[in-house]
C-alpha positions as CSV (number, residue, x, y, z in Angstrom):
1,X,0.0,-0.1,0.0
2,X,1.4,3.4,-1.0
3,X,2.3,5.8,1.8
4,X,0.4,9.0,2.1
5,X,3.4,10.9,0.6
6,X,3.3,8.6,-2.4
7,X,-0.3,9.4,-2.8
8,X,0.4,13.1,-2.5
9,X,3.1,12.9,-5.2
10,X,0.7,10.9,-7.5
11,X,-1.9,13.6,-7.0
12,X,-4.4,11.3,-5.1
13,X,-4.4,13.5,-2.2
14,X,-4.2,17.3,-2.5
15,X,-1.2,19.2,-1.3
16,X,0.3,22.7,-1.2
17,X,3.2,21.8,-3.6
18,X,6.1,24.3,-3.6
19,X,8.7,22.5,-5.8
20,X,9.2,19.4,-7.9
21,X,11.7,17.7,-10.1
22,X,12.0,14.3,-11.6
23,X,13.3,12.9,-8.3
24,X,11.9,15.0,-5.4
25,X,8.7,16.6,-4.3
26,X,8.3,19.5,-1.8
27,X,5.1,20.5,-0.2
28,X,3.8,22.3,2.9
29,X,3.3,20.4,6.1
30,X,-0.4,20.6,6.9
31,X,0.4,20.7,10.7
32,X,3.2,23.4,10.5
33,X,5.5,24.3,13.2
34,X,5.8,27.7,11.4
35,X,4.6,29.4,8.3
36,X,6.5,27.9,5.5
37,X,7.2,24.5,7.2
38,X,7.9,22.3,4.2
39,X,8.5,18.6,3.6
40,X,10.9,17.4,1.0
41,X,10.4,13.7,-0.1
42,X,12.0,11.5,-2.7
43,X,9.5,10.3,-5.2
44,X,11.0,6.8,-4.7
45,X,9.3,5.3,-1.7
46,X,11.9,4.4,0.8
47,X,11.0,4.3,4.4
48,X,14.3,5.4,6.1
49,X,16.4,8.3,4.7
50,X,19.6,6.5,5.5
51,X,18.5,3.6,3.3
52,X,18.5,6.0,0.3
53,X,21.5,5.3,-2.1
54,X,24.3,7.7,-1.7
55,X,23.5,9.7,-4.9
56,X,19.9,9.9,-4.1
57,X,20.6,11.1,-0.6
58,X,23.1,13.8,-1.7
59,X,20.7,14.9,-4.5
60,X,17.9,15.1,-1.9
61,X,20.0,17.4,0.3
62,X,20.8,19.7,-2.7
63,X,17.1,19.8,-3.6
64,X,16.4,20.6,0.0
65,X,18.9,23.4,0.0
66,X,17.3,25.0,-3.1
67,X,13.9,24.6,-1.4
68,X,15.3,26.2,1.9
69,X,16.8,29.1,0.0
70,X,13.3,29.7,-1.6
71,X,11.7,29.5,1.8
72,X,14.2,32.1,3.0
73,X,13.2,34.4,0.3
74,X,9.4,34.0,0.9
75,X,9.1,33.8,4.6
76,X,10.8,36.3,7.1
77,X,13.1,34.2,9.1
78,X,16.7,34.0,10.4
79,X,17.4,30.6,9.2
80,X,15.6,27.6,7.8
81,X,16.2,24.6,10.1
82,X,16.3,21.0,8.9
83,X,14.9,18.2,10.9
84,X,14.9,14.4,10.0
85,X,12.9,12.2,12.3
86,X,11.5,9.5,10.2
87,X,8.9,7.9,12.3
88,X,5.8,9.8,11.4
89,X,5.4,8.5,7.9
90,X,7.1,5.4,6.5
91,X,8.6,7.4,3.6
92,X,11.9,9.3,3.8
93,X,11.5,13.1,4.3
94,X,13.1,16.1,5.5
95,X,11.4,19.0,7.4
96,X,12.4,22.5,6.5
97,X,11.3,24.9,9.1
98,X,11.7,28.8,9.0
99,X,13.0,29.7,12.5
100,X,13.9,32.8,14.4
101,X,15.6,30.9,17.3
102,X,16.6,27.3,18.1
103,X,13.5,26.7,20.3
104,X,11.3,27.2,17.2
105,X,12.4,23.5,16.3
106,X,11.0,21.9,19.4
107,X,8.5,19.2,18.7
108,X,6.7,20.3,21.9
109,X,5.7,23.7,20.4
110,X,2.1,23.9,19.4
111,X,1.4,23.6,15.6
112,X,-0.2,26.5,13.7
113,X,-3.6,26.4,12.5
114,X,-3.7,28.1,9.0
115,X,-6.6,28.6,6.6
116,X,-6.6,27.0,3.2
117,X,-6.1,30.5,1.7
118,X,-3.0,31.1,3.9
119,X,-1.6,27.7,2.8
120,X,-2.2,28.5,-0.9
121,X,-0.5,31.9,-0.6
122,X,2.5,30.6,1.3
123,X,3.0,27.7,-1.2
124,X,2.7,30.1,-4.1
125,X,5.2,32.6,-2.7
126,X,7.8,29.8,-2.0
127,X,7.1,28.3,-5.4
128,X,7.8,31.5,-7.1
129,X,11.0,32.0,-5.2
130,X,12.1,28.5,-6.0
131,X,11.6,28.8,-9.7
132,X,13.1,32.4,-9.8
133,X,16.1,30.9,-8.0
134,X,16.3,28.0,-10.4
135,X,16.3,30.2,-13.5
136,X,19.0,32.5,-11.9
137,X,21.1,29.4,-11.2
138,X,20.9,28.4,-15.0
139,X,22.0,31.8,-16.0
140,X,25.3,31.6,-14.0
């Protein structure tokens, strides 16, 4: 049975997509720790991030970096924190969370409640920043 992330990638479950390429998919977490909290997942369904082959894992980190840079452009924050837990969904994933201070990464913090409109606006802002960065990178 496909994971919820595989079903999101396939379009069976709606999501607030912020970026995608042939190997990875990034979308907003629907229970965010902060505005712009994004999940980066490989399209290949692998349970544990450290079971990914070395090339896929390194490519995933580079994709996450590009996504984090787009989040920084779109969401006011000091940094984008990265967290890998891997127990919530049996599909490798990275959390990218805009933060002002280290304690913003605490799992004990209450999750935000955002409207569908807020999610759509945040996703679109990050998506635009991601693709504007990608076109700038190609020009270099």
